[in-house]
Rosetta silent file (secondary structure, phi, psi, omega in degrees, C-alpha in Angstrom):
SEQUENCE: MTPKIVCIIQARRRSTRLPDKILKPLSGRSALAHVLSRCKAIPSVDEVICAGVDDPYEQPIFDIAVAHSVTAFRGSESDVLARYYFAAQKAGADWVMRVTSDCPLFDPTVAEELIQLTLKSGHSFGSNADWPHGLDCELFTFSLLEEAHKSATNAFEREHVTLWMKRDKSLQKIHHRPPGEQKLGEAYRWVFDYPEDYRFLSAVFDRLGGDADTARWQEIVAILDREPDLQALNAGRIEDWQQENTRIHAS
SCORE:     score description
SCORE:     0.000 S_00000001
   1 L     0.000  139.160 -179.219   -3.412   27.153    1.393 S_00000001
   2 L   -67.461  128.240 -179.370   -1.411   24.027    0.575 S_00000001
   3 L   -68.487  147.118  176.879   -3.452   20.891    1.345 S_00000001
   4 L   -87.139  122.148  179.547   -2.137   18.482    3.953 S_00000001
   5 E  -106.319  122.777 -178.016   -1.417   15.072    2.434 S_00000001
   6 E  -116.363  130.044  175.247   -1.244   12.166    4.865 S_00000001
   7 E   -97.134  120.320 -179.633   -0.050    8.677    3.964 S_00000001
   8 E  -112.873  123.856 -179.122   -1.793    6.019    6.050 S_00000001
   9 E  -106.950  117.091  177.853   -0.380    2.496    6.097 S_00000001
  10 E   -82.025  134.408 -174.666   -2.733   -0.193    7.369 S_00000001
  11 L  -146.551  142.590  173.076   -0.902   -2.872    9.352 S_00000001
  12 L  -158.522  156.113 -179.873   -1.682   -5.906   11.484 S_00000001
  13 L   -83.956  -30.318 -172.149    0.057   -9.064   12.643 S_00000001
  14 L   -83.373   60.077  174.137   -2.877  -11.440   12.181 S_00000001
  15 L   -67.963  135.472 -178.424   -2.597  -11.974    8.439 S_00000001
  16 L   -70.508  -30.229 -176.565   -4.861  -14.853    7.392 S_00000001
  17 L   -92.529  -35.724 -177.396   -2.380  -16.166    4.824 S_00000001
  18 L  -151.030   85.253 -178.128    0.965  -15.521    6.529 S_00000001
  19 L   -54.970  143.248  177.688    0.835  -14.307   10.154 S_00000001
  20 L    63.166   19.472 -177.904    3.550  -11.857   11.218 S_00000001
  21 H   -58.736  -37.971 -174.838    4.705  -11.444    7.617 S_00000001
  22 H   -75.440   -8.374  175.722    5.394   -7.726    8.055 S_00000001
  23 H   -94.941   -8.046 -178.236    7.757   -8.456   10.957 S_00000001
  24 L   -70.128  145.944 -175.341    9.887  -10.853    8.917 S_00000001
  25 E   -80.129  142.997  171.308   13.388   -9.615    8.047 S_00000001
  26 E  -137.195  114.813 -176.875   14.529   -8.411    4.646 S_00000001
  27 L    54.396   41.474  173.288   18.140   -7.224    4.481 S_00000001
  28 L    84.109   -1.285  178.244   18.301   -6.975    8.259 S_00000001
  29 E  -130.477  155.065  179.059   15.119   -4.923    8.745 S_00000001
  30 E   -65.733  154.036  176.193   11.470   -5.876    9.055 S_00000001
  31 H   -56.902  -39.804  179.127    9.301   -5.717    5.953 S_00000001
  32 H   -61.622  -40.815 -179.956    7.228   -3.060    7.729 S_00000001
  33 H   -59.286  -39.333  177.908   10.317   -0.917    8.348 S_00000001
  34 H   -64.700  -40.972  179.266   11.027   -0.863    4.622 S_00000001
  35 H   -62.781  -45.842 -179.478    7.449    0.224    3.873 S_00000001
  36 H   -60.591  -45.960 -179.179    7.616    3.035    6.432 S_00000001
  37 H   -61.539  -41.305 -177.973   10.956    4.310    5.116 S_00000001
  38 H   -70.629  -36.300  177.478    9.748    4.306    1.540 S_00000001
  39 H   -68.779  -34.396  177.606    6.513    6.121    2.387 S_00000001
  40 H   -66.444  -18.408 -178.743    8.470    8.782    4.274 S_00000001
  41 L   -87.693    0.923  177.180   10.400    9.407    1.042 S_00000001
  42 L   -74.459  115.888 -171.634    7.291   10.590   -0.874 S_00000001
  43 L   -55.999  -40.708 -173.280    8.069   14.311   -1.405 S_00000001
  44 L   -87.943   -3.319 -179.553    4.531   15.711   -1.135 S_00000001
  45 L   -81.501  128.201 -177.415    3.464   13.682    1.901 S_00000001
  46 L   -89.527  -27.235 -179.171    3.329   15.773    5.079 S_00000001
  47 E  -152.624  140.456  175.618    2.792   12.959    7.590 S_00000001
  48 E  -111.400  131.027 -179.383    3.029    9.175    7.597 S_00000001
  49 E  -121.963  132.076  171.764    0.729    7.209    9.904 S_00000001
  50 E   -97.986  108.043 -175.274    0.937    3.520   10.725 S_00000001
  51 E   -98.169  101.191 -178.010   -2.683    2.556   11.426 S_00000001
  52 E  -107.514 -167.682 -175.086   -2.726   -0.673   13.388 S_00000001
  53 E   -98.162  138.023 -179.070   -5.137   -2.636   15.543 S_00000001
  54 L   -77.880   82.084 -176.489   -6.008   -1.625   19.098 S_00000001
  55 L  -157.873  131.893 -179.481   -4.773   -4.822   20.745 S_00000001
  56 H   -54.725  -29.338  179.388   -1.703   -5.443   22.966 S_00000001
  57 H   -60.241  -26.856 -176.146   -0.696   -8.292   20.633 S_00000001
  58 H   -86.708    2.700 -173.693   -0.066   -5.682   17.934 S_00000001
  59 H   -54.576  -38.088  179.111    2.429   -3.659   20.013 S_00000001
  60 H   -55.163  -31.932  178.074    5.516   -4.670   17.936 S_00000001
  61 H   -64.657  -43.977 -178.801    3.997   -2.824   14.972 S_00000001
  62 H   -70.845  -31.981  176.246    3.701    0.392   16.959 S_00000001
  63 H   -62.668  -41.639  178.579    7.225   -0.020   18.327 S_00000001
  64 H   -65.852  -41.148  179.344    8.557   -0.144   14.759 S_00000001
  65 H   -60.171  -48.680 -179.165    6.503    2.921   13.815 S_00000001
  66 H   -62.530  -40.219  179.589    7.838    4.961   16.726 S_00000001
  67 H   -62.627  -23.450 -179.742   11.409    3.838   15.990 S_00000001
  68 L  -106.516   18.636  177.432   11.008    5.255   12.473 S_00000001
  69 L    56.103   40.046  178.023    9.420    8.536   13.620 S_00000001
  70 L  -110.945  137.710  178.955    6.070    7.546   12.160 S_00000001
  71 E   -63.937  131.852  178.155    2.784    8.410   13.871 S_00000001
  72 E  -102.032  132.194  178.367    1.135    5.349   15.433 S_00000001
  73 E  -130.239  134.991  179.866   -2.665    5.081   15.409 S_00000001
  74 E  -108.608  133.152 -179.184   -4.761    2.325   16.981 S_00000001
  75 E  -152.743 -165.926 -176.770   -8.167    1.391   15.613 S_00000001
  76 L   -65.833  142.743  176.738  -10.633   -1.343   14.711 S_00000001
  77 L   -77.203  -45.411 -174.409   -9.309   -4.597   13.266 S_00000001
  78 L   -86.555  -34.116 -179.491  -12.333   -5.460   11.111 S_00000001
  79 L   -94.042   78.544 -175.689  -13.606   -1.965   10.280 S_00000001
  80 H   -70.535  -29.281  176.461  -10.544   -0.743    8.406 S_00000001
  81 H   -60.843  -44.437  177.402  -12.538    2.071    6.803 S_00000001
  82 H   -64.865  -37.966  178.338  -13.239    3.505   10.259 S_00000001
  83 H   -58.613  -44.599  177.928   -9.579    3.058   11.170 S_00000001
  84 H   -65.841  -44.619 -176.441   -8.606    5.196    8.191 S_00000001
  85 H   -60.436  -49.899 -176.301  -11.297    7.775    8.815 S_00000001
  86 H   -71.032  -32.236  175.549  -10.422    8.414   12.444 S_00000001
  87 H   -65.422  -45.060 -179.871   -6.665    8.387   11.757 S_00000001
  88 H   -67.054  -39.648  178.844   -7.095   10.932    8.959 S_00000001
  89 H   -61.982  -45.503 -179.498   -9.478   13.036   11.046 S_00000001
  90 H   -63.050  -34.002 -177.986   -7.036   13.151   13.954 S_00000001
  91 H   -81.564  -11.124 -177.000   -4.215   14.185   11.607 S_00000001
  92 L    69.741   37.451 -175.934   -6.256   16.966   10.008 S_00000001
  93 L   -73.514  141.599  168.976   -5.732   15.478    6.553 S_00000001
  94 L   -96.043  -36.429  176.469   -7.044   17.112    3.397 S_00000001
  95 E  -128.737  146.983  179.342   -5.870   14.220    1.222 S_00000001
  96 E  -124.762  129.572  170.528   -5.171   10.617    2.188 S_00000001
  97 E  -103.275  127.073  179.710   -2.838    8.197    0.449 S_00000001
  98 E   -98.680  127.679  176.560   -3.627    4.568    1.203 S_00000001
  99 E  -135.512  146.373  175.840   -0.775    2.057    1.342 S_00000001
 100 E  -102.548  155.704 -171.267   -0.723   -1.470    2.760 S_00000001
 101 L   -81.154    1.293 -178.865    2.077   -2.790    4.959 S_00000001
 102 L  -101.760   29.705 -177.156    2.853   -5.806    2.776 S_00000001
 103 L  -124.679   70.115 -175.568    4.636   -3.767    0.077 S_00000001
 104 L   -69.412  -10.505  175.371    8.351   -3.578    1.041 S_00000001
 105 L  -104.550   15.774  178.482    9.327   -2.547   -2.521 S_00000001
 106 L   -47.802  136.108 -173.932    6.810    0.318   -2.555 S_00000001
 107 L  -108.583  111.519 -178.938    8.093    3.078   -4.844 S_00000001
 108 H   -64.500  -24.403  178.608    7.789    6.677   -3.573 S_00000001
 109 H   -70.550  -38.868  176.453    8.386    8.063   -7.077 S_00000001
 110 H   -64.745  -41.259  178.809    5.316    6.246   -8.415 S_00000001
 111 H   -63.451  -42.094  179.145    3.314    7.517   -5.431 S_00000001
 112 H   -64.765  -39.681  177.129    4.481   11.093   -6.026 S_00000001
 113 H   -61.322  -39.551  177.776    3.522   10.860   -9.692 S_00000001
 114 H   -64.380  -42.315  179.269    0.043    9.729   -8.637 S_00000001
 115 H   -59.078  -50.625 -177.053   -0.265   12.657   -6.229 S_00000001
 116 H   -64.021  -41.148  179.684    0.677   15.230   -8.854 S_00000001
 117 H   -62.853  -43.889 -177.680   -1.556   13.652  -11.495 S_00000001
 118 H   -69.124  -44.501 -179.853   -4.565   13.535   -9.164 S_00000001
 119 H   -61.843  -40.341 -179.614   -4.155   17.063   -7.815 S_00000001
 120 H   -71.123  -26.917 -176.030   -3.875   18.490  -11.334 S_00000001
 121 H   -73.297  -26.243 -174.830   -6.903   16.511  -12.544 S_00000001
 122 L    81.939   -0.067  178.074   -9.334   18.074  -10.097 S_00000001
 123 L   -82.719  162.418 -177.510  -10.712   14.598   -9.316 S_00000001
 124 L  -101.867    1.792 -179.739  -11.123   13.368   -5.749 S_00000001
 125 E  -145.199  132.776  176.085   -9.812    9.822   -6.296 S_00000001
 126 E  -138.942  147.867  177.348   -6.690    8.457   -7.973 S_00000001
 127 E  -143.473  169.333 -178.427   -5.086    5.027   -8.203 S_00000001
 128 L  -115.651   78.297 -179.320   -2.160    3.402   -9.981 S_00000001
 129 L   -67.505  149.341  171.620   -3.641    0.687  -12.158 S_00000001
 130 L    75.059    4.190  172.650   -1.496   -1.858  -14.006 S_00000001
 131 L   -83.193  163.496  177.340    1.624   -1.479  -11.859 S_00000001
 132 L   -56.289  139.944  175.359    3.089   -4.578  -10.166 S_00000001
 133 E   -65.012  115.689 -172.287    1.046   -5.726   -7.173 S_00000001
 134 L   131.160  -11.883  172.304    3.212   -4.371   -4.375 S_00000001
 135 L  -111.357   11.878 -173.684    3.412   -0.807   -5.693 S_00000001
 136 L   -62.716  135.852  169.389   -0.294   -0.233   -5.037 S_00000001
 137 L  -156.600  154.479  179.116   -1.448    3.119   -3.697 S_00000001
 138 E  -135.871  147.147 -179.709   -4.611    5.198   -3.810 S_00000001
 139 E  -127.911  132.528 -179.897   -5.193    8.887   -3.169 S_00000001
 140 E  -151.848  158.500  179.725   -8.494   10.455   -2.132 S_00000001
 141 E   -74.105  156.376  175.369   -9.819   13.519   -0.386 S_00000001
 142 H   -63.900  -35.550  178.848  -10.753   13.460    3.271 S_00000001
 143 H   -59.639  -41.171  178.489  -14.252   14.549    2.233 S_00000001
 144 H   -68.326  -39.756  176.915  -14.592   11.447    0.068 S_00000001
 145 H   -61.439  -41.852  179.245  -13.268    9.261    2.894 S_00000001
 146 H   -63.988  -40.961  178.171  -15.818   10.814    5.250 S_00000001
 147 H   -62.973  -42.628  178.305  -18.616   10.165    2.764 S_00000001
 148 H   -63.283  -43.025 -179.433  -17.530    6.532    2.424 S_00000001
 149 H   -60.923  -38.607 -178.355  -17.329    6.148    6.208 S_00000001
 150 H   -79.901  -25.027 -171.213  -20.871    7.469    6.637 S_00000001
 151 H  -102.858  -30.529 -173.914  -22.368    5.590    3.678 S_00000001
 152 L   -72.395  126.982  179.570  -20.701    2.167    3.468 S_00000001
 153 L  -119.942  -26.099  178.836  -22.701   -0.584    5.162 S_00000001
 154 L   -63.192  136.980 -178.838  -21.490   -3.745    3.417 S_00000001
 155 H   -58.459  -37.774  178.430  -18.945   -5.675    5.517 S_00000001
 156 H   -66.335  -35.461  179.051  -16.590   -5.879    2.541 S_00000001
 157 H   -70.517  -24.958  176.072  -16.856   -2.105    2.084 S_00000001
 158 H   -81.312  -31.652 -179.702  -15.839   -1.626    5.728 S_00000001
 159 H   -79.817  -40.780 -177.337  -12.915   -4.047    5.416 S_00000001
 160 L  -103.234  104.410 -162.903  -11.660   -2.842    2.017 S_00000001
 161 L   -52.137  -42.478 -173.141  -11.210    0.884    2.480 S_00000001
 162 L  -102.786    8.009 -176.305  -11.813    2.186   -1.040 S_00000001
 163 H   -61.561  -43.241  178.709  -14.331   -0.376   -2.288 S_00000001
 164 H   -60.902  -40.935  179.478  -17.318    1.931   -1.732 S_00000001
 165 H   -63.374  -44.064 -177.825  -15.514    4.710   -3.633 S_00000001
 166 H   -66.223  -30.144 -179.178  -14.688    2.438   -6.558 S_00000001
 167 H   -78.572  -13.897 -179.143  -18.294    1.276   -6.783 S_00000001
 168 L   -78.747  100.998 -175.849  -19.571    4.850   -7.061 S_00000001
 169 L   -68.495  -19.853  179.526  -20.030    5.212  -10.823 S_00000001
 170 L   -81.843  -13.576 -177.607  -20.678    8.952  -10.505 S_00000001
 171 L   -78.227  124.890  176.668  -17.255    9.527   -8.929 S_00000001
 172 L   -77.938  126.113 -176.017  -14.649   10.851  -11.352 S_00000001
 173 E  -124.510  152.808  175.762  -11.449    8.854  -10.966 S_00000001
 174 E  -125.873  145.037 -177.260   -7.991    9.107  -12.473 S_00000001
 175 E  -122.137  128.410  175.718   -5.511    6.272  -13.001 S_00000001
 176 L   -92.281  112.676 -176.439   -1.740    6.581  -13.134 S_00000001
 177 L  -105.390  157.305  179.736   -0.519    3.926  -15.556 S_00000001
 178 L   -62.927  160.692  178.323    3.021    2.690  -16.282 S_00000001
 179 H   -54.755  137.348  178.624    5.023    4.210  -19.159 S_00000001
 180 H    69.750   16.828  179.847    3.756    3.091  -22.547 S_00000001
 181 H    58.157   30.054  179.228    0.573    1.715  -20.951 S_00000001
 182 L   -62.838  146.618  176.627    2.497   -1.436  -19.996 S_00000001
 183 L   -96.799   67.221 -175.294    0.522   -4.083  -18.088 S_00000001
 184 H   -64.248  -28.536 -179.720    3.225   -4.571  -15.452 S_00000001
 185 H   -66.316  -21.357  178.353    0.712   -6.012  -13.003 S_00000001
 186 H   -82.955  -15.977 -175.517    0.206   -9.009  -15.265 S_00000001
 187 L  -107.568  -28.679 -172.136    3.927   -9.795  -15.309 S_00000001
 188 L  -126.237  145.349  176.270    5.231   -8.940  -11.842 S_00000001
 189 E  -133.254  112.233 -175.567    4.193   -9.655   -8.259 S_00000001
 190 L  -119.993   15.168 -179.319    6.100   -7.761   -5.534 S_00000001
 191 L   -90.114  166.576 -174.287    3.648   -7.990   -2.638 S_00000001
 192 L  -118.621   93.471 -178.736    4.179  -10.070    0.529 S_00000001
 193 L  -126.616  -30.115 -172.551    1.285  -12.492    1.133 S_00000001
 194 L  -129.150  163.339  175.792    2.607  -16.048    0.840 S_00000001
 195 H   -55.061  -35.098  178.128    5.801  -18.012    1.643 S_00000001
 196 H   -62.507  -36.408  178.331    6.630  -17.902   -2.082 S_00000001
 197 H   -65.615  -38.139  179.806    6.547  -14.108   -1.926 S_00000001
 198 H   -65.340  -39.934  177.057    8.988  -14.135    0.981 S_00000001
 199 H   -63.331  -41.943  178.790   11.426  -16.282   -0.989 S_00000001
 200 H   -63.764  -51.550 -177.011   11.112  -13.911   -3.934 S_00000001
 201 H   -63.642  -38.963  177.910   11.498  -10.737   -1.872 S_00000001
 202 H   -60.497  -41.984  179.574   14.437  -12.152    0.096 S_00000001
 203 H   -65.472  -42.151  179.841   16.233  -12.929   -3.163 S_00000001
 204 H   -65.894  -45.113  179.773   15.557   -9.453   -4.570 S_00000001
 205 H   -63.996  -36.172  176.288   16.683   -7.700   -1.385 S_00000001
 206 H   -59.425  -39.946 -178.805   19.857   -9.792   -1.325 S_00000001
 207 H   -76.318  -27.315  177.973   20.687   -8.520   -4.795 S_00000001
 208 H   -73.026  -31.972  178.570   19.856   -4.924   -3.927 S_00000001
 209 H    57.659 -126.288 -177.583   22.300   -4.921   -1.025 S_00000001
 210 H   -70.006   -9.251  178.985   22.913   -1.396    0.224 S_00000001
 211 H   -93.680   11.061 -173.209   20.374    0.000   -2.252 S_00000001
 212 L   -57.577  -33.485 -177.173   17.473   -1.830   -0.596 S_00000001
 213 L   -91.305  -11.088 -174.820   15.828    1.368    0.679 S_00000001
 214 L  -118.129  -11.836 -177.587   16.380    3.512   -2.391 S_00000001
 215 L   -62.159  137.492  179.321   15.944    1.180   -5.391 S_00000001
 216 L  -104.007  173.946 -170.480   13.097    2.155   -7.697 S_00000001
 217 H   -59.240  -34.082 -179.604   10.858   -0.024   -9.834 S_00000001
 218 H   -63.215  -35.480  179.309   13.093    0.197  -12.904 S_00000001
 219 H   -69.813  -35.368  177.523   15.968   -1.327  -10.938 S_00000001
 220 H   -66.533  -44.714  178.214   13.781   -4.206   -9.776 S_00000001
 221 H   -59.962  -40.375  179.786   12.679   -4.897  -13.348 S_00000001
 222 H   -62.200  -40.534  177.405   16.332   -4.842  -14.462 S_00000001
 223 H   -62.147  -44.891 -177.665   17.223   -7.474  -11.846 S_00000001
 224 H   -70.376  -30.111  174.788   14.355   -9.697  -12.957 S_00000001
 225 H   -67.161  -36.534  179.177   15.292   -9.277  -16.612 S_00000001
 226 H   -74.304  -33.615 -175.947   18.809  -10.472  -15.774 S_00000001
 227 L  -129.248   75.364 -177.344   17.565  -13.326  -13.587 S_00000001
 228 H   -60.959  -20.169  178.180   14.156  -14.507  -14.819 S_00000001
 229 H   -63.880  -27.738  178.584   14.311  -17.487  -12.465 S_00000001
 230 H   -64.420  -43.649 -178.438   13.680  -15.079   -9.580 S_00000001
 231 H   -61.503  -30.224 -178.551   10.376  -13.997  -11.051 S_00000001
 232 L   -70.675  -16.390 -176.291    9.296  -17.624  -11.253 S_00000001
 233 L   -59.930  -35.991 -179.185    9.551  -17.966   -7.450 S_00000001
 234 L  -130.923   14.915 -178.399    6.111  -16.428   -6.907 S_00000001
 235 H   -60.608  -28.427 -179.567    4.688  -16.090  -10.423 S_00000001
 236 H   -66.280  -14.403 -179.198    2.115  -18.762   -9.629 S_00000001
 237 H   -92.368   -7.228 -179.588    0.434  -16.382   -7.184 S_00000001
 238 H   -60.821  -47.443 -179.263   -0.285  -13.646   -9.743 S_00000001
 239 H   -66.410  -35.013  178.107   -3.471  -15.346  -10.919 S_00000001
 240 H   -57.947  -44.938 -179.040   -4.511  -16.046   -7.308 S_00000001
 241 H   -66.295  -40.842  179.643   -4.456  -12.329   -6.557 S_00000001
 242 H   -60.660  -40.257  178.239   -6.370  -11.476   -9.723 S_00000001
 243 H   -67.874  -40.582  178.751   -9.089  -13.955   -8.745 S_00000001
 244 H   -64.050  -42.092  179.498   -9.204  -12.598   -5.182 S_00000001
 245 H   -62.506  -40.689  177.348   -9.478   -9.036   -6.458 S_00000001
 246 H   -63.966  -41.690 -179.785  -12.375  -10.026   -8.719 S_00000001
 247 H   -62.744  -43.201 -178.833  -14.123  -11.773   -5.808 S_00000001
 248 H   -61.664  -46.044 -176.045  -13.815   -8.712   -3.555 S_00000001
 249 H   -73.839  -15.423  178.142  -15.260   -6.334   -6.122 S_00000001
 250 H   -91.533  -11.280 -174.592  -18.129   -8.721   -6.854 S_00000001
 251 L   -77.448    0.000    0.000  -19.139   -9.068   -3.204 S_00000001
């Protein structure tokens, strides 16, 4: 029987660095709307879920999800691992793809490549290392998610959904890397965390015009090659993210 693959997007308004960032407009639509549309375009994904926080303040997120025919799920704000587990359990998922809501340039083709690579590998966990921050996605079995949910006790492991999985040295993992083993993550930052990121993303979306929902990573790179000044808008935050990522995994 074909396994059910569910894409779960974690979303909340109370971002510590830039509150309400996912509600900000890009080419006339919220950043979250772009993420939802792009996740729905992943060919092998059977259902997309927007997993938000069970709080009336978060209602605009669920309104956007419903407007885009995406399943809305309400769960814990701090225990994001539990939020994922119960959302996946309710959906009857066999595999879960994790995406965050601050990635409006998320590329469904990269996600599909990760799915196919992971399924063929026989491993229970896959990620896309070395891609620009903003194309991040991870794929894991529901069984592995359940094991993490039952085993993780560290607060960081409850907040950062796959941290327990990554720390398990016995777990066989596969990584989908860019063509030619390029280190694109060291050169490009396409995530939405800071005001500088919003200036960068707004400029990129302006140049994409009517292709904003369909442009793939190669087209973004081509724009930045033509206009390197755009890349400089948020390049100073690349190292910040690398340091934050190191801190999380060391905790």
